[in-house]
C-alpha positions in Angstrom: -163.6 -203.6 -86.3 -164.4 -201.5 -83.2 -160.8 -200.6 -82.7 -160.5 -199.6 -86.3 -163.6 -197.5 -86.0 -162.2 -195.7 -83.0 -158.9 -195.1 -84.8 -160.7 -193.4 -87.7 -161.9 -190.8 -85.3 -158.4 -190.0 -84.0 -156.0 -187.6 -85.5 -152.6 -188.6 -86.7 -151.0 -186.9 -83.7 -153.2 -188.8 -81.3 -152.2 -192.1 -82.9 -148.5 -191.2 -82.5 -149.1 -190.2 -78.9 -150.9 -193.5 -78.2 -148.0 -195.5 -79.6 -145.4 -193.6 -77.6 -147.5 -193.8 -74.4 -147.7 -197.5 -74.9 -143.9 -197.6 -75.1 -143.6 -195.6 -71.8 -146.2 -197.8 -70.0 -144.5 -201.0 -71.2 -141.0 -199.8 -70.3 -139.8 -199.8 -73.9 -138.9 -196.2 -73.3 -137.9 -196.0 -69.6 -139.1 -193.1 -67.4 -136.5 -190.3 -67.6 -135.2 -191.5 -71.0 -135.2 -189.3 -74.1 -137.6 -190.0 -76.9 -136.0 -190.9 -80.2 -135.2 -188.0 -82.5 -138.1 -186.5 -84.5 -136.7 -187.9 -87.7 -136.8 -191.5 -86.3 -140.4 -190.9 -85.1 -141.4 -189.6 -88.4 -140.0 -192.7 -90.1 -141.6 -195.1 -87.6 -145.1 -193.6 -87.8 -144.9 -192.4 -91.4 -145.8 -188.9 -90.6 -144.4 -185.3 -90.5 -142.5 -183.4 -87.9 -145.4 -181.1 -87.0 -147.5 -184.2 -86.3 -144.8 -185.6 -84.0 -144.5 -182.3 -82.2 -148.3 -182.2 -81.8 -148.2 -185.7 -80.4 -145.5 -184.8 -77.8 -147.6 -181.8 -76.7 -150.6 -184.2 -76.2 -148.3 -186.5 -74.2 -147.2 -183.6 -72.1 -150.8 -182.7 -71.3 -151.5 -186.3 -70.3 -148.4 -186.5 -68.1 -146.2 -188.8 -70.3 -143.7 -186.3 -71.6 -141.5 -183.6 -70.2 -140.8 -180.9 -72.8 -139.3 -178.4 -70.3 -135.7 -179.6 -70.7 -133.3 -178.0 -73.1 -132.5 -181.4 -74.6 -134.8 -183.9 -76.3 -138.2 -184.5 -74.7 -138.1 -187.1 -72.0 -140.5 -189.8 -71.0 -142.3 -189.6 -67.6 -145.4 -191.0 -66.0 -148.4 -189.2 -64.8 -148.6 -188.0 -61.2 -151.2 -186.0 -59.4 -148.7 -183.1 -59.2 -147.8 -183.2 -62.8 -151.4 -183.4 -64.0 -152.4 -180.3 -62.0 -149.2 -178.5 -63.1 -150.4 -178.8 -66.7 -153.9 -177.8 -65.7 -152.5 -174.8 -63.9 -151.0 -173.4 -67.1 -154.5 -173.2 -68.6 -156.1 -171.8 -65.4 -153.5 -169.1 -65.1 -154.7 -167.7 -68.4 -158.3 -167.2 -67.1 -157.8 -166.3 -63.5 -157.7 -162.6 -64.5 -161.3 -162.8 -65.6 -163.7 -161.9 -62.8 -166.2 -164.6 -63.4 -163.6 -167.3 -63.8 -161.9 -166.2 -60.7 -165.3 -166.4 -58.9 -165.6 -170.0 -60.0 -162.2 -170.9 -58.7 -163.0 -169.3 -55.4 -166.2 -171.3 -55.3 -164.2 -174.5 -55.7 -161.8 -173.3 -52.9 -164.8 -172.6 -50.7 -166.3 -176.0 -51.2 -163.0 -177.7 -50.4 -162.1 -175.6 -47.3 -165.6 -175.6 -45.7 -165.7 -179.3 -46.0 -162.2 -179.7 -44.7 -162.7 -177.5 -41.7 -165.8 -179.6 -40.7 -163.7 -182.7 -40.8 -160.9 -180.9 -38.9 -163.3 -179.9 -36.1 -164.6 -183.4 -35.9 -161.5 -185.6 -36.3 -158.3 -183.6 -36.2 -155.5 -185.2 -34.2 -153.6 -183.3 -31.5 -150.7 -183.0 -33.9 -152.9 -181.6 -36.7 -154.5 -179.1 -34.3 -150.9 -178.1 -33.2 -150.0 -177.6 -36.9 -153.0 -175.3 -37.4 -152.1 -173.4 -34.3 -148.5 -172.9 -35.5 -149.8 -171.6 -38.9 -152.1 -169.2 -37.0 -149.1 -167.9 -35.0 -147.2 -167.2 -38.2 -150.2 -165.2 -39.4 -150.0 -163.1 -36.2 -146.3 -162.5 -36.6 -146.7 -161.4 -40.2 -149.6 -158.9 -39.7 -147.5 -155.9 -40.6 -145.8 -157.5 -43.6 -148.3 -158.1 -46.4 -146.1 -160.5 -48.5 -145.3 -162.6 -45.4 -148.9 -162.5 -44.3 -150.0 -163.8 -47.8 -147.7 -166.8 -47.4 -148.8 -167.4 -43.8 -152.5 -167.0 -44.8 -152.1 -169.7 -47.5 -150.2 -172.0 -45.1 -153.0 -171.7 -42.5 -155.6 -172.8 -44.9 -153.3 -175.6 -46.2 -152.9 -176.9 -42.7 -156.7 -177.3 -42.5 -157.0 -179.0 -45.9 -154.2 -181.3 -44.9 -156.4 -182.9 -42.3 -158.5 -184.7 -44.9 -155.5 -186.6 -46.2 -156.6 -186.4 -49.8 -153.7 -185.8 -52.1 -155.9 -184.7 -55.0 -157.6 -182.0 -52.8 -154.3 -180.9 -51.4 -152.7 -180.6 -54.8 -155.7 -178.7 -56.1 -155.4 -176.4 -53.1 -151.7 -175.9 -53.5 -151.9 -175.2 -57.3 -154.7 -172.6 -57.2 -155.1 -171.1 -53.8 -151.6 -169.7 -53.7 -152.4 -168.0 -57.1 -155.7 -166.7 -55.7 -154.0 -165.2 -52.6 -151.2 -163.8 -54.7 -153.6 -162.1 -57.1 -155.2 -160.0 -54.3 -154.8 -156.2 -54.5 -152.2 -154.4 -52.3 -153.2 -151.0 -51.0 -153.1 -148.9 -47.9 -156.0 -150.8 -46.3 -154.4 -154.2 -46.8 -152.8 -154.3 -43.3 -156.2 -153.6 -41.7 -157.7 -156.4 -43.8 -154.9 -158.7 -42.6 -156.0 -158.1 -39.1 -159.6 -158.9 -40.0 -158.4 -162.1 -41.6 -156.3 -163.0 -38.6 -159.2 -162.6 -36.3 -161.4 -164.9 -38.5 -158.5 -167.4 -38.6 -158.4 -167.3 -34.8 -162.1 -168.0 -34.6 -161.7 -170.9 -37.0 -158.9 -172.3 -34.9 -160.9 -172.0 -31.7 -163.9 -173.8 -33.3 -161.6 -176.6 -34.5 -159.7 -177.0 -31.2 -163.0 -177.1 -29.3 -164.6 -179.6 -31.8 -167.5 -177.4 -32.9 -167.8 -178.3 -36.6 -170.9 -176.1 -37.4 -169.2 -173.0 -36.0 -166.0 -173.8 -37.8 -167.9 -174.2 -41.1 -169.9 -171.0 -40.6 -166.8 -168.8 -39.8 -164.8 -170.4 -42.7 -167.7 -169.8 -45.2 -168.0 -166.1 -44.1 -164.3 -165.6 -44.1 -163.8 -166.9 -47.6 -166.8 -164.9 -48.9 -165.6 -161.7 -47.4 -162.0 -162.3 -48.6 -163.2 -162.8 -52.2 -165.4 -159.7 -52.3 -162.7 -157.6 -50.7 -160.3 -158.2 -53.6 -162.9 -157.2 -56.3 -162.0 -153.9 -58.0 -164.0 -151.0 -56.9 -166.8 -149.8 -59.3 -165.9 -146.8 -61.4 -167.5 -143.5 -60.4 -169.7 -141.7 -62.9 -168.1 -138.6 -64.3 -169.6 -135.3 -62.9 -172.3 -133.8 -65.1 -171.2 -130.8 -67.2 -174.4 -129.1 -66.2 -175.6 -128.7 -69.8 -178.8 -130.4 -70.8 -180.2 -131.0 -74.2 -183.5 -129.3 -74.8 
């Protein structure tokens, strides 16, 4: 009875999705195999093609269907990367909004300040060397803004990698590169790259010398400054015409 009550709250497309997901999980439809044609699925579930298509979209969002091929949709199984790939599609639609972008930067700041603390405490010699290598790439790219953006992202990624958390790393990879790519490019960008590099250098020094509080402080200041620097400048008020109403 409980199962029936739950089913009553589900849409027809959700029920179709549940049935096909069970097939994928149970190996009835192997990973990588095409799903049956829409007509067969309509006959099997006693429903319409729009409902089947809606079910496949639901399955894609849950990581059980790949709809990006030119052929019939194929079965797949969820992975951390695929789940975040789908989420990224939605986030990309809202990153242009200033408030939403600020929320994403807040998430980034939480991840990276925590990661740099751990890096300063426990990073191995190999991990410190990788952070140093990423720092060197930033220095070499100071006069090339596109190259510096990539090196900047890789420097922060090297720090997040220290925590060995695939979910955190995937979240960082999916969204931080978009955040960096969305920054404005202008004549003062090269000078800001130099400021960023100097802050990167201070972060590296704190990590290599095992000073977590300093590493966290510099990282927090660095990310806060970086976010505020990319905000659009406020518009200037138009000059008064000099005429006043009496």
